[in-house]
C-alpha positions as CSV (number, residue, x, y, z in Angstrom):
1,M,38.6,-8.8,12.3
2,G,40.5,-6.6,9.7
3,L,38.5,-3.9,8.1
4,L,38.7,-5.7,4.8
5,D,37.9,-8.9,6.5
6,N,41.3,-10.3,5.1
7,T,39.9,-10.2,1.7
8,T,43.0,-9.7,-0.9
9,Q,42.6,-7.4,-3.9
10,Q,42.8,-10.3,-6.1
11,A,40.0,-12.4,-4.3
12,Y,37.8,-9.2,-4.4
13,Y,38.2,-8.5,-8.2
14,Q,37.7,-12.1,-9.0
15,G,34.7,-12.6,-6.8
16,N,31.2,-11.1,-7.3
17,N,30.7,-9.4,-3.9
18,Y,31.7,-5.9,-5.4
19,G,31.0,-2.8,-3.3
20,N,30.4,-4.6,-0.1
21,Y,32.8,-2.4,1.8
22,Q,30.3,0.3,2.3
23,F,28.1,-2.0,4.4
24,T,28.6,-3.5,7.8
25,S,26.7,-6.6,9.0
26,L,23.9,-6.4,11.5
27,E,25.8,-9.0,13.7
28,D,28.6,-6.4,13.8
29,I,26.2,-3.6,14.8
30,I,25.1,-5.6,17.7
31,N,28.5,-6.6,18.8
32,Q,30.0,-3.1,18.7
33,F,26.7,-1.7,20.5
34,I,27.3,-4.2,23.3
35,I,30.9,-3.2,23.6
36,A,30.4,0.6,23.4
37,Y,27.0,1.2,25.3
38,T,26.5,-1.6,27.8
39,G,28.3,-2.6,30.9
40,E,29.5,-1.1,34.2
41,N,29.6,2.8,34.3
42,K,28.0,2.9,30.9
43,I,24.8,4.2,29.5
44,I,23.1,0.8,29.7
45,P,24.6,-1.1,32.7
46,K,22.9,-4.3,31.8
47,V,20.8,-5.7,28.9
48,K,20.4,-9.0,27.3
49,R,21.8,-9.7,23.9
50,T,18.3,-10.9,22.7
51,D,16.9,-7.4,23.5
52,V,19.7,-5.6,21.6
53,A,19.3,-8.1,18.7
54,F,15.5,-7.4,18.7
55,H,15.8,-3.5,18.8
56,A,18.6,-3.7,16.1
57,Q,16.2,-5.6,13.8
58,R,13.5,-3.0,14.5
59,A,15.9,-0.1,13.8
60,L,16.9,-1.8,10.6
61,Q,13.4,-2.1,9.3
62,E,12.4,1.6,10.0
63,L,15.6,2.9,8.5
64,S,14.9,0.7,5.5
65,F,11.5,2.1,5.0
66,D,12.5,5.9,4.5
67,T,16.2,6.4,5.1
68,F,18.2,3.8,3.2
69,K,18.6,3.9,-0.6
70,S,16.0,1.4,-2.3
71,I,18.3,-0.9,-4.3
72,K,15.8,-3.8,-4.8
73,S,14.1,-4.3,-8.1
74,Q,12.3,-7.0,-10.2
75,E,11.9,-7.2,-14.0
76,I,9.2,-9.4,-15.7
77,T,7.8,-9.6,-19.2
78,L,4.0,-8.9,-18.5
79,P,1.9,-11.9,-19.2
80,P,-1.5,-11.7,-21.2
81,S,-3.2,-11.6,-17.7
82,N,-1.7,-7.9,-17.3
83,T,-0.9,-8.8,-13.7
84,M,2.5,-8.9,-11.9
85,I,2.9,-10.8,-8.5
86,L,4.4,-8.7,-5.7
87,P,7.9,-10.0,-4.8
88,Q,8.2,-12.2,-1.8
89,D,10.0,-9.7,0.5
90,Y,7.7,-6.7,-0.8
91,V,6.9,-4.0,1.6
92,N,6.1,-0.8,-0.7
93,Y,7.1,0.3,-4.0
94,T,9.1,3.2,-5.1
95,R,8.7,3.3,-8.8
96,V,7.0,1.2,-11.5
97,L,8.3,1.5,-15.0
98,W,8.5,-0.3,-18.5
99,T,11.5,-0.3,-20.6
100,D,11.5,0.1,-24.5
101,G,13.5,-1.5,-27.0
102,S,16.4,0.9,-26.3
103,G,16.4,0.0,-22.7
104,I,15.0,3.4,-21.6
105,K,12.9,3.4,-18.7
106,R,9.3,4.9,-19.1
107,P,7.6,5.7,-16.0
108,L,4.1,4.4,-15.3
109,Y,1.6,6.3,-13.1
110,P,-0.9,4.8,-10.5
111,T,-4.6,5.3,-11.0
112,K,-6.8,5.8,-8.1
113,H,-9.9,5.7,-10.4
114,T,-10.2,1.8,-10.5
115,Q,-9.7,-1.3,-8.7
116,N,-10.6,-5.1,-8.5
117,P,-13.4,-5.3,-6.1
118,S,-13.6,-8.8,-4.1
119,D,-16.8,-10.9,-3.1
120,L,-17.7,-11.9,-6.7
121,F,-21.0,-13.6,-6.4
122,Y,-23.6,-14.5,-9.1
123,Q,-26.5,-12.2,-9.6
124,N,-29.5,-13.0,-11.5
125,S,-31.3,-10.7,-14.0
126,D,-33.1,-9.0,-11.3
127,G,-29.8,-8.2,-9.5
128,D,-30.6,-10.7,-6.6
129,F,-27.7,-12.9,-5.3
130,S,-29.6,-16.0,-5.9
131,L,-29.4,-18.7,-8.4
132,T,-32.9,-19.8,-9.4
133,A,-34.2,-22.0,-12.1
134,V,-37.6,-23.2,-13.3
135,G,-37.9,-27.0,-13.0
136,T,-40.3,-29.6,-14.3
137,L,-41.0,-31.9,-11.3
138,T,-42.4,-35.3,-11.5
139,D,-44.1,-36.8,-8.4
140,T,-42.2,-39.6,-6.7
141,S,-39.2,-38.9,-9.2
142,N,-35.7,-37.4,-8.3
143,T,-35.1,-36.3,-11.8
144,V,-35.7,-32.5,-12.5
145,V,-35.6,-31.1,-16.1
146,L,-34.8,-27.3,-16.0
147,D,-35.8,-24.5,-18.4
148,A,-32.3,-23.8,-19.7
149,E,-28.8,-24.8,-19.5
150,Y,-27.1,-23.7,-16.1
151,T,-23.3,-24.4,-16.1
152,N,-23.2,-22.8,-12.7
153,I,-25.3,-25.5,-11.2
154,L,-22.9,-28.0,-9.8
155,V,-22.9,-31.3,-8.0
156,G,-23.2,-30.9,-4.2
157,M,-25.3,-27.6,-4.3
158,I,-28.2,-27.4,-1.9
159,I,-31.8,-27.4,-3.6
160,T,-34.7,-25.7,-2.1
161,G,-38.3,-25.6,-3.3
162,V,-41.9,-25.8,-2.0
163,N,-42.3,-29.4,-3.1
164,I,-38.7,-30.6,-2.5
165,P,-38.0,-32.4,0.7
166,S,-35.2,-31.3,2.9
167,P,-32.4,-31.9,2.7
168,A,-32.0,-32.2,-1.0
169,F,-28.6,-31.9,-2.9
170,V,-27.6,-32.1,-6.6
171,K,-26.6,-35.7,-7.2
172,S,-25.8,-35.4,-10.9
173,V,-25.9,-32.9,-13.5
174,S,-26.3,-33.5,-17.4
175,N,-26.5,-31.0,-20.3
176,S,-28.1,-31.6,-23.7
177,G,-29.7,-29.5,-26.2
178,G,-29.4,-26.4,-24.2
179,I,-31.3,-27.9,-21.3
180,T,-29.9,-29.0,-17.9
181,T,-31.2,-32.1,-16.0
182,I,-30.4,-32.8,-12.5
183,T,-31.0,-35.7,-9.9
184,M,-31.6,-35.1,-6.3
185,A,-30.3,-37.1,-3.2
186,D,-30.4,-36.6,0.6
187,S,-26.6,-36.2,0.7
188,I,-23.4,-36.2,-1.4
189,T,-21.9,-39.4,-0.2
190,V,-21.7,-42.8,-1.7
191,T,-24.6,-44.1,0.3
192,A,-26.8,-41.2,-0.7
193,V,-30.5,-41.9,-0.9
194,D,-32.6,-40.4,-3.7
195,V,-34.8,-37.4,-2.9
196,D,-38.2,-37.5,-5.0
197,A,-40.4,-34.5,-5.7
198,T,-43.8,-34.4,-4.0
199,Y,-45.7,-32.5,-7.2
200,T,-46.0,-33.0,-10.7
201,G,-45.6,-29.6,-12.5
202,N,-43.3,-26.6,-12.9
203,E,-41.8,-25.1,-9.9
204,T,-39.1,-22.3,-9.1
205,L,-35.9,-24.0,-7.4
206,T,-33.3,-22.2,-5.6
207,F,-29.6,-23.4,-5.5
208,T,-27.0,-22.5,-2.9
209,T,-23.5,-23.5,-2.1
210,R,-22.4,-25.4,0.9
211,G,-19.4,-24.6,3.3
212,A,-18.0,-21.7,5.3
213,S,-17.9,-19.3,2.5
214,G,-21.7,-18.8,2.9
215,S,-24.7,-19.7,0.7
216,L,-24.0,-17.3,-2.2
217,V,-23.0,-18.8,-5.5
218,P,-19.7,-17.7,-6.9
219,R,-19.5,-15.9,-10.3
220,Q,-18.1,-18.0,-13.1
221,E,-15.4,-16.9,-15.4
222,S,-15.7,-19.8,-17.8
223,A,-17.3,-23.2,-17.9
224,F,-17.0,-26.2,-20.5
225,I,-19.1,-29.3,-20.8
226,L,-17.2,-32.3,-22.0
227,D,-18.7,-35.6,-23.0
228,N,-17.2,-39.1,-23.7
229,L,-14.6,-38.9,-20.9
230,T,-13.1,-42.1,-19.6
231,F,-11.6,-42.6,-16.0
232,A,-11.3,-45.5,-13.5
233,V,-12.3,-45.8,-9.9
234,S,-9.8,-44.6,-7.3
235,E,-7.7,-42.8,-10.0
236,D,-7.1,-39.1,-10.4
237,K,-6.8,-39.1,-14.3
238,I,-9.5,-38.2,-16.7
239,T,-8.8,-38.9,-20.5
240,A,-10.8,-36.6,-22.7
241,A,-12.2,-37.6,-26.2
242,S,-9.6,-35.5,-28.0
243,T,-6.5,-33.2,-27.1
244,S,-8.6,-30.3,-28.4
245,D,-11.3,-31.0,-25.8
246,A,-8.7,-31.1,-23.0
247,A,-7.2,-27.9,-24.3
248,Q,-10.2,-25.9,-23.1
249,I,-9.6,-27.0,-19.5
250,E,-7.5,-24.9,-17.2
251,V,-5.7,-25.6,-13.9
252,G,-7.8,-24.8,-11.0
253,M,-11.2,-25.4,-12.7
254,L,-14.0,-27.2,-10.4
255,V,-15.0,-30.7,-11.5
256,S,-18.6,-31.1,-11.3
257,S,-19.7,-34.8,-11.7
258,I,-21.5,-37.5,-9.7
259,C,-18.2,-39.7,-10.0
260,F,-16.1,-36.9,-8.1
261,A,-16.3,-35.6,-4.7
262,P,-17.6,-32.0,-4.6
263,G,-14.6,-29.4,-4.5
264,T,-12.5,-31.6,-6.8
265,T,-10.3,-29.3,-9.0
266,V,-8.0,-29.7,-12.0
267,L,-4.3,-30.0,-11.1
268,D,-2.8,-30.4,-14.5
269,V,-3.5,-31.0,-18.1
270,Q,-1.1,-32.8,-20.5
271,G,-2.4,-33.6,-23.8
272,S,-5.8,-35.4,-23.4
273,V,-5.2,-36.4,-19.8
274,I,-6.6,-34.2,-17.0
275,T,-5.1,-34.7,-13.4
276,T,-7.7,-34.0,-10.6
277,S,-7.2,-33.3,-6.9
278,T,-9.3,-36.3,-5.7
279,N,-9.8,-39.8,-7.0
280,S,-12.8,-40.9,-8.9
281,L,-15.6,-42.7,-6.9
282,F,-16.8,-44.7,-9.9
283,D,-15.8,-46.1,-13.2
284,S,-16.9,-44.2,-16.2
285,T,-18.8,-45.1,-19.4
286,T,-18.4,-43.5,-22.7
287,S,-21.5,-41.4,-22.0
288,N,-20.2,-39.8,-19.0
289,Q,-20.3,-35.9,-19.0
290,I,-18.5,-33.5,-16.7
291,V,-18.9,-29.8,-16.2
292,F,-15.5,-28.0,-15.7
293,S,-16.0,-24.5,-14.4
294,L,-13.6,-21.7,-13.3
295,P,-14.7,-19.4,-10.3
296,S,-14.2,-15.8,-11.4
297,E,-11.3,-13.9,-9.5
298,N,-11.6,-10.8,-11.6
299,S,-14.3,-8.4,-11.3
300,T,-16.2,-6.6,-14.2
301,T,-14.3,-3.4,-13.2
302,W,-10.9,-5.1,-13.7
303,S,-12.0,-6.7,-16.8
304,N,-13.1,-3.5,-18.3
305,Y,-10.0,-1.6,-17.3
306,K,-7.6,-4.5,-18.7
307,S,-9.6,-4.7,-22.0
308,N,-9.7,-0.9,-22.7
309,N,-7.5,-0.5,-25.8
310,T,-6.9,3.3,-25.6
311,S,-3.2,4.6,-25.7
312,S,-3.0,4.9,-21.9
313,G,-5.8,2.8,-20.4
314,T,-7.8,6.0,-19.8
315,S,-11.2,7.0,-21.1
316,D,-11.6,7.7,-24.9
317,A,-12.2,11.5,-24.0
318,N,-8.6,11.5,-22.5
319,A,-7.1,9.4,-25.2
320,Y,-6.6,12.3,-27.7
321,N,-3.9,14.3,-26.1
322,Y,-2.2,15.6,-29.2
323,D,-3.4,17.7,-32.2
324,T,-4.4,15.6,-35.4
325,D,-6.6,16.0,-38.5
326,I,-9.6,14.9,-36.3
327,Y,-8.9,17.4,-33.6
328,D,-12.2,19.2,-34.7
329,L,-14.1,16.1,-33.5
330,N,-12.6,16.5,-29.9
331,V,-13.6,20.2,-29.3
332,G,-14.0,21.0,-25.6
333,Q,-13.2,17.3,-24.6
334,R,-9.8,18.1,-23.1
335,Y,-11.1,20.8,-20.9
336,G,-10.5,19.9,-17.4
337,I,-8.5,16.7,-18.2
338,E,-7.0,14.8,-15.2
339,P,-3.2,15.5,-15.3
340,T,-2.4,12.1,-13.9
341,V,-3.9,10.5,-17.0
342,A,-2.7,12.8,-19.5
343,Q,0.1,10.6,-20.6
344,G,0.8,7.7,-22.8
345,N,3.1,5.5,-20.8
346,G,0.3,3.6,-19.2
347,S,-1.1,3.1,-15.6
348,Y,-1.5,0.6,-13.0
349,F,-3.0,-0.2,-9.5
350,I,-1.9,-2.5,-6.7
351,D,-4.3,-5.0,-5.4
352,D,-2.7,-5.5,-1.8
353,L,-5.5,-8.2,-0.9
354,R,-4.4,-10.5,-3.8
355,G,-0.8,-9.5,-3.9
356,L,-1.0,-8.3,-7.6
357,I,-0.3,-5.4,-9.5
358,H,-2.7,-4.7,-12.4
359,F,-1.6,-2.9,-15.6
360,S,-3.6,-1.1,-18.3
361,S,-4.1,-3.0,-21.7
362,N,-1.1,-1.2,-23.4
363,M,1.4,-2.8,-21.2
364,S,0.8,-6.4,-22.3
365,G,4.0,-8.3,-23.4
366,K,6.1,-5.0,-22.3
367,T,9.2,-5.4,-19.9
368,I,8.1,-4.2,-16.5
369,V,10.6,-3.0,-13.7
370,L,9.6,-2.7,-10.2
371,D,11.7,-0.7,-7.8
372,Y,10.6,-1.8,-4.2
373,I,11.3,-1.4,-0.7
374,S,11.9,-4.4,1.8
375,D,12.6,-4.5,5.4
376,S,16.3,-5.8,5.0
377,L,15.4,-8.8,7.2
378,G,14.3,-11.4,4.5
379,T,17.8,-13.2,4.4
380,D,21.0,-13.1,6.3
381,D,22.7,-11.5,3.4
382,E,20.3,-8.6,3.5
383,M,21.0,-7.8,7.3
384,Q,23.6,-5.2,6.6
385,V,23.8,-1.6,7.3
386,H,25.3,1.2,5.3
387,K,28.4,2.7,7.0
388,F,26.7,6.2,6.7
389,A,24.0,4.9,9.0
390,E,25.9,3.1,11.6
391,E,25.6,6.1,14.1
392,A,21.7,6.2,13.5
393,M,21.5,2.4,14.2
394,Y,23.5,2.8,17.6
395,K,21.2,5.9,18.5
396,S,18.0,4.0,17.5
397,I,18.9,0.9,19.6
398,A,19.9,2.8,22.7
399,Y,16.8,5.0,22.5
400,A,14.6,1.9,22.1
401,I,16.2,0.1,25.1
402,L,16.2,3.1,27.3
403,S,12.6,3.9,26.5
404,T,11.6,0.4,27.7
405,T,13.4,0.3,31.0
406,I,12.5,2.2,34.1
407,A,16.0,3.1,35.1
408,G,16.7,4.8,31.8
409,Q,13.7,7.1,31.7
410,Q,16.0,10.2,32.4
411,L,18.0,9.7,29.3
412,V,15.1,9.1,26.9
413,P,14.6,12.9,25.9
414,R,18.3,13.2,25.2
415,F,18.6,9.9,23.1
416,K,15.3,10.8,21.3
417,K,16.9,14.0,20.1
418,E,20.1,12.3,19.2
419,K,18.4,9.5,17.4
420,F,16.4,11.9,15.1
421,A,19.6,14.0,14.5
422,A,21.7,11.0,13.5
423,I,18.8,9.8,11.3
424,R,18.8,13.2,9.6
425,Q,22.6,13.3,9.1
426,T,22.1,9.8,7.6
427,K,19.6,11.0,5.1
428,L,21.7,13.8,3.9
429,R,24.9,11.6,3.5
430,L,22.9,8.9,1.5
431,S,21.2,11.6,-0.8
432,N,24.5,11.7,-2.5
433,I,24.2,15.2,-3.5
434,K,27.3,16.4,-5.6
435,L,28.0,20.0,-6.4
436,E,29.2,19.3,-9.8
437,E,25.8,17.5,-10.7
438,I,23.9,20.6,-9.3
439,T,26.1,22.9,-11.3
440,Q,25.5,21.0,-14.4
441,V,21.6,21.2,-14.0
442,L,21.7,24.9,-13.2
443,R,23.7,25.7,-16.4
444,G,20.4,25.3,-18.3
445,K,18.6,27.7,-16.1
446,S,19.2,30.7,-18.5
447,K,19.1,28.8,-21.7
448,W,16.7,30.4,-24.3
449,I,14.1,28.0,-25.8
450,K,12.3,29.3,-28.9
451,S,8.5,29.1,-28.9
């Protein structure tokens, strides 16, 4: 293979693979290592090609993290949610910025003083993780009238109470005039049998969820009650009374109705037609009512951070970082200010659990640029090594192979030193330090600045 891979100058300049000569493929690294380092009377007498390929990929990963130049980036327009999805091949970030109307990068700074906690469960007014309601029971009746409207009581929930036989599940839910009325059954199947109360009067009832997620009730982000819906048995389409009604429904909402299996969600909304994840169990009448609810994925901490409308997403005391005619109102408030928040560009934090970057409120709608690190193994095209790092790759592969074989233990200390020396030399070369650029910077060293 020729050094330029038989590529003519015309083919190069008319193509789109510019600057690729500075790299060599991982396949070539593996082949050249086997030729130079393995065989009779060589450092590694015998080794499988699969072993060389494995250690070559590991070496490429390690060098990608802290030696190679980070050349990967992604640009998005930040949506109203103020979150950015981490790229598919993301490992770590190097910089997060936003660009202004002139295309100038403005650095954003991470904040360590907030987060988006998980495990978002419903809490009542006493702070307990339980959903309770006072219900009016009627002996030998499966209908219970609750004391208020509860949009987070859904079909399929477990009901417990002193005078409620076990097992008891919410069979249906209806809401009218600010009051929720439920019916009870011994299961949530089509063949369910009604469960009747054994007492007439008021009683505190507790509602819990079923399934592996535990009995705690998830916190709701939003809920809508729609009436006059139409749908047919064994179909996954619900038609709302109007387009404006359906516009309130979001993809991912839970569908709570006796006519749909528990856990049914909204897949799509087009006009007045709502598509669900499961088919209806029964036909509807014009009086049918469904509760659509969206479990909360955002904590109160994140919601407050996102909605904070100060200039940098920081506290009000830190928002005034300049002298104005209202400076007298801020006397003493800037004493001890945190330097990391004393800037107006904005801030962010990374939620690795959900794979999102969360931004402060003043970033909404702006162009966000993420410079990040990958491991160079995402695609075949990425598996390439800068020619400044070839020797570091060979030394890293040799050290890894020798350190995992009994016969090569005597050479391990030597190749450990050679590996780190080669990596250090690679870092110096890739740092791209130019004497002329340093000289230009130092010219301002003795510049006088009037105060």
